[in-house]
C-alpha positions in Angstrom: 0.2 0.2 0.4 1.5 3.6 -0.7 1.8 6.3 2.0 -1.1 8.0 0.5 -3.6 5.3 0.2 -2.4 4.5 4.0 -3.2 8.2 5.2 -6.2 7.9 3.5 -7.6 5.2 5.0 -6.6 6.2 8.6 -7.8 10.0 8.4 -10.7 9.1 10.6 -9.3 7.8 13.5 -5.8 9.8 13.2 -6.8 12.6 16.0 -7.9 10.0 18.2 -5.1 7.8 18.0 -2.2 10.8 18.1 -3.9 11.6 21.3 -4.0 8.3 23.3 -0.7 6.8 22.0 1.1 10.1 23.1 -1.1 10.5 26.2 -2.2 13.7 24.6 1.6 15.2 24.5 1.3 15.6 20.9 -0.4 18.8 21.1 1.7 20.2 23.5 4.7 19.5 21.3 2.8 20.6 18.8 2.2 23.8 20.5 6.2 24.6 20.6 6.7 24.1 17.2 3.5 26.7 15.9 5.2 29.1 18.4 8.3 28.9 16.9 6.4 29.5 13.2 4.3 32.4 14.1 6.5 35.1 13.3 6.0 34.8 10.0 3.8 36.3 7.5 3.5 33.5 5.1 3.4 30.0 6.9 3.0 26.9 5.6 2.2 23.7 7.6 3.6 21.4 5.5 2.7 17.3 5.2 0.0 18.9 7.6 -2.6 16.0 7.8 -5.7 16.5 9.1 -4.2 20.6 10.2 -3.5 20.5 14.2 -0.1 22.5 13.8 -1.7 24.9 11.5 -4.5 25.4 13.4 -2.3 26.3 16.6 -0.4 28.4 14.3 -3.6 30.6 13.2 -3.7 31.1 17.2 -0.4 32.5 17.7 -0.3 34.4 14.7 -0.9 38.0 13.4 -4.6 37.9 12.1 -2.8 39.0 9.0 -0.7 36.5 8.0 -1.3 33.8 5.7 -1.3 30.0 7.0 -1.6 27.4 4.6 -1.8 23.5 5.1 -0.5 21.1 2.4 -0.6 17.4 2.0 -1.1 14.7 -0.5 -4.0 12.8 1.2 -7.5 14.3 0.2 -9.4 12.6 2.8 -6.9 14.0 5.2 -7.3 17.5 3.9 -11.3 17.0 4.2 -10.7 16.5 8.1 -8.7 19.4 8.0 -11.2 21.4 6.7 -13.8 20.2 8.8 -12.0 21.1 12.0 -11.6 24.6 10.4 -15.0 25.4 10.4 -15.7 23.8 13.3 -13.3 25.8 15.2 -14.6 28.9 13.1 -18.1 28.1 14.8 -16.6 27.8 18.2 -14.8 30.8 18.2 -18.2 32.9 17.0 -20.1 31.0 19.8 -17.5 32.0 22.6 -17.5 35.7 21.5 -21.2 35.8 21.5 -21.4 34.1 24.5 -19.1 36.5 26.0 -20.7 39.5 24.2 -16.8 40.8 23.0 -16.0 41.3 19.1 -12.9 39.5 18.5 -9.6 40.6 16.5 -10.2 38.3 13.5 -7.9 35.5 13.4 -5.4 34.8 10.1 -7.4 32.7 7.8 -6.0 28.9 6.7 -6.0 27.4 3.3 -5.1 24.2 2.5 -3.9 22.9 -0.7 -3.8 19.2 -2.1 0.1 19.0 -3.4 3.3 16.8 -3.2 6.5 17.7 -0.9 8.7 16.9 -3.6 7.0 20.0 -6.0 5.9 22.5 -3.6 3.3 24.6 -5.8 5.2 27.9 -4.4 7.7 30.5 -6.2 11.2 30.5 -5.0 12.0 32.6 -1.8 8.3 33.4 -1.1 7.7 31.6 2.5 8.6 33.0 5.6 8.1 30.0 7.8 7.7 26.3 6.6 6.5 24.1 9.9 6.3 20.0 9.8 4.9 18.1 13.0 4.6 14.5 13.1 5.2 14.2 9.2 8.9 14.8 8.7 9.4 10.9 9.2 7.1 10.1 6.1 9.5 12.6 3.8 13.4 10.8 4.7 12.8 7.4 5.9 13.7 5.2 3.2 12.3 7.7 0.7 14.7 7.6 -2.2 13.1 11.7 -2.6 14.3 12.9 0.7 16.3 15.3 -0.4 14.3 16.6 -3.1 11.8 17.3 -0.4 14.3 19.3 1.5 15.5 21.1 -1.3 12.4 22.0 -2.0 11.9 23.5 1.1 15.0 25.6 1.3 14.0 26.5 -2.7 10.6 28.0 -1.4 12.1 29.7 1.8 13.2 33.1 1.5 16.1 34.6 3.0 15.8 34.8 6.1 13.3 31.9 6.6 13.0 29.3 8.8 12.0 25.5 8.7 10.7 24.4 12.4 10.2 20.5 12.6 8.7 18.6 16.2 9.2 14.9 15.2 10.0 12.1 17.1 13.4 11.1 18.2 15.9 8.1 19.9 16.3 8.8 23.6 20.2 8.8 24.6 19.6 6.5 27.5 20.0 2.6 26.4 17.3 1.5 29.0 15.0 4.4 28.0 15.6 3.4 24.1 15.0 0.0 24.3 11.6 0.8 26.7 10.8 3.0 23.7 11.3 1.1 21.0 9.3 -1.8 22.6 6.0 0.5 22.8 6.8 1.6 19.3 6.8 -1.8 18.1 4.5 -4.0 19.8 1.8 -1.1 21.9 1.4 1.2 18.9 0.3 -1.7 16.3 -1.9 -3.0 18.8 -3.7 0.2 19.7 -3.8 1.4 16.5 -5.5 -1.5 14.6 -7.8 -2.0 17.7 -9.1 1.4 17.0 -8.8 2.0 13.1 -8.7 -1.8 11.8 -5.4 -0.8 10.0 -2.9 -2.4 12.2 -0.4 -2.4 9.1 -0.2 1.4 9.1 0.5 1.7 12.6 2.8 -0.8 12.0 4.7 1.2 9.8 4.5 4.1 12.2 6.4 1.9 15.3 8.9 0.7 12.7 9.4 4.1 11.2 9.8 5.9 14.3 11.8 3.2 15.9 14.8 2.9 13.1 14.1 7.4 12.5 17.6 8.9 12.6 19.1 10.2 16.3 18.5 14.4 16.2 21.9 14.7 15.2 22.1 13.0 12.1 18.8 14.8 11.1 20.4 18.6 11.9 23.8 17.0 9.3 20.7 16.1 6.8 19.3 19.8 7.0 22.7 21.1 6.7 23.2 19.1 3.7 19.7 19.9 2.2 20.9 24.2 2.1 20.6 25.0 5.5 23.8 27.1 6.7 22.4 27.2 10.2 20.8 24.2 12.0 20.1 23.2 15.4 17.8 21.2 18.0 16.3 20.8 21.2 15.6 17.2 22.5 12.3 17.0 24.8 10.4 14.7 27.2 13.6 12.4 27.6 14.6 12.5 23.9 11.9 11.1 22.6 11.1 13.7 20.3 13.1 16.6 19.1 12.2 20.3 18.0 14.5 20.9 15.1 15.1 24.5 13.3 16.9 25.3 10.5 17.4 29.0 9.5 18.3 30.0 5.7 20.7 32.6 6.5 22.5 34.3 3.3 25.4 35.8 2.7 25.7 39.5 3.7 26.6 40.0 -0.5 23.9 38.2 -1.5 21.6 39.8 0.8 22.1 43.1 -0.5 21.5 41.7 -3.9 18.2 40.4 -3.0 17.1 43.0 -1.8 18.1 45.4 -4.9 15.9 43.1 -6.8 
């Protein structure tokens, strides 16, 4: 089964299982990613799935910001659109109940596209965020470097790539327990709820074999980010990665004259 078909098949239970399998910590981790992205004027939630990161970003961003969620799964995007409309109605009801006028939150748009060929012109995006989807771009993907170079291409000078993703804990015992959870518990619970055990077996295997934070930093550097960093979180089971597209001073002056 292709990745696209796999994600289409689990779209309905996707959010519930993310919450259950991470003990609701996924929303906390995603919040860190969203806050790093929110300072941009044009922000893309890459491989957005059901739109959770895009919704988080909209809560932190200026009302003038443009937030775009992009994914190759139509079923996931349909769920994202439903959540966007539900969130709008919820905000409107809260405003009416509290008898106050809210400053308009930034709107979110969703587009169907592939990360190997982003539908944006060169150097036009301020921030690109990815939450727990980066693994699908680089794990055993022959087009991994193409995807990373596309990210570099569309980011403007001084733009930023922000990624929250599973990682590898450094203490050996913790890493063994974490891998046991990913390989045994995740497929069992995921299969029980979604009836798609193979999809959650893929999740467990890909997370178990995903490179350590240092290797991801090196991969981002190879793709063209001159400044990369990462921060381990929750005993190292996840990591927040940053890639800054800093240009040389002479190139920056040339760009500003164009």
